[in-house]
C-alpha positions, 0 to 999 in steps of 0.5 A: 468785565467783558471777554471776547475772542478776537477774530479780526483786528485792524492792521497795527502799525509796525514799530519800524514802519514810517518816519521815526519820532523827532530826536531829542535835543542833543544832551551830550555833555562837554566831555562827549562833544570834546571827545567827537572832535578827538575822534574826527582826527583819528578817522583817516588812521582808522579807515586804513586799519579797517580796510585790512579787515575781512569783509565778512557778510555776517558784519553787515547783519550784526554791526551797529555803533558805540557810543563811549561815556555811558556806563550801565549800573545794574543795581540802578537802571537810572544811573549814568556816569562818565567813563574812566580809563582802566587800570592798565591805561597810563595817565595822559593818553588821549581820550580815544585810547581809553575807548577802544577799537573793535579788537580792544577792551572798553574801559569803564566801570559798572557795579559788580554782579555775582557771576556764574559759570558761562554767564559772560558774553563777549562785549564788542566795540565798534569803529570810530567812524561808526560811533561818529555817525551813530553815537547813540549806539553803544556796542554789541554781543552775540544776543543783541545790540546795546543802544542809549535811549532818550533817558540815557539808559542803555537797553539791548536791541535785537538785530536787524535781519530785514536785509537793507543796510546803510554802508559806513564809509570805512566799508567794513561796517553797516547798520540796518535801515529798520534799526536806524528808525528804532534808536530813539524808542524806548521799548520797555519803559522810561527810566523814571517810570521804573520801581524795580529792575528784576532782570536785564543785561549788565555791561561790564566794560572793564572786563569787556563782557555782558551778562544777563543779570537776575536779581543781582545774579548773573545767569547763563542762557539755557540755549547756546543759540537763543537768548533764554533765561530761567526766572523765579516762579516758573517764568523765563525770559525769551529775548526776540531775535529780530526787530519784528519778533516780539509776538513770536517771543511773547507766545513762547514765553506764555506757553512756557509759563510754569514749565520746568527747565527741561519741559522749557528745552523740549518746548524750544526744540520743536519744529513749530517753535514760534521764535525759530520759524520767524525767519524775517517775517513780519510780526504777528497779529492778535488773531495769529498769536492766540491761534498759535497758543491754542494749536500748541497748547490744546487750550482755549485762549481768552482775549480782552480788548480796551481803549488805551485813552482810558488807562484807569479802566484798562488797568482795572480790567487787565488786573482782573484778567490776570487774577482770573487767568494768569499772565497775558500778552498785552499788544499795543501799537504794534508791540507785544509784551508779557504782563505778570502782575498789577499791584498797588503801590504808594505811587499808584498801580505798578505792573510787572512786565517782560519785555522781549525787545530789551529782554528786560523784566521790570516793575513800572508804573502801570500807566506807561504800558499806554505810552508805547516807545517812551512817547509823551501822551497816551497811544491813540489805538486800542489794545489787546490782551491774550490770556492762556488759562490752565485747563 
């Protein structure tokens, strides 16, 4: 196995640069297509209502669309069901009445989770016009936006703070131009490659809330201004706060490895905290990440490089690296994630990863880490893994 320090890297393509991949064919069911025709009839009435809403500049930063019809079951990442009206909706109402306006709850069904104090986060819906223009987006909360992927699995996306937006005809909402390019991308893993969901956001549309769920239990963020969650075995999930923020979040997660809750809070409160100093800047390249790790920790990092076109060799190299040095920041095609473990299963090698874009902790087919954004085929670029061994 060859270990080397990266001193310079090629310019990795930005996840939101260029044209998005071709959209998947329209897979909406009959209910969804019928729903769109119903929603069109409500556009004029809704526009009048929206014109009376305050035009807050913050809406232009945080708002992206909602599509009804998808229900996220926390105990089954692959399950999708049609919506049904809540108990407080009488039979015979139009479909639009069961969806909700921005000031109403959304009525659907998710599996129950054990909830604790401070775990519920308000779930927000969008206007009908927004739903028609961007039907893949589901809604948003204070920690991110939820989007239905090409595999029909809902995922949390970070906010787009790039400053360029497409306005919506109602004059009250807008969607980030960089965000639009991400809608059809899968940042963690396609649902058919997921062996186990350890932690991720779950939407309870009946209650109109979102919660971060760790092994079936909803847990609160340890900070009010950042989405930071304590995981078992001295690990944490730090959700990236911006579209290009994966490298900043991964640096903080690797620095936090093995720390107590109080130590984690001290780390994230310092002025040099990576995720707090991004402020709209582009992602860090590999050399910038390992330099930041060394400066903050006083330890020497180890970097392994490999070819994505040879996944079997790469998996073995990464497995050896994790066994020797612990978790790593794995970077490929402009996206960084944390790899915690690689083990063997009946289906082949399985990797445990923490994805800051979706704020998900999953066990997936190891080969999927070389197929970024849910595309078919392997990435045509190299990868880098950054380790931070204990002294």
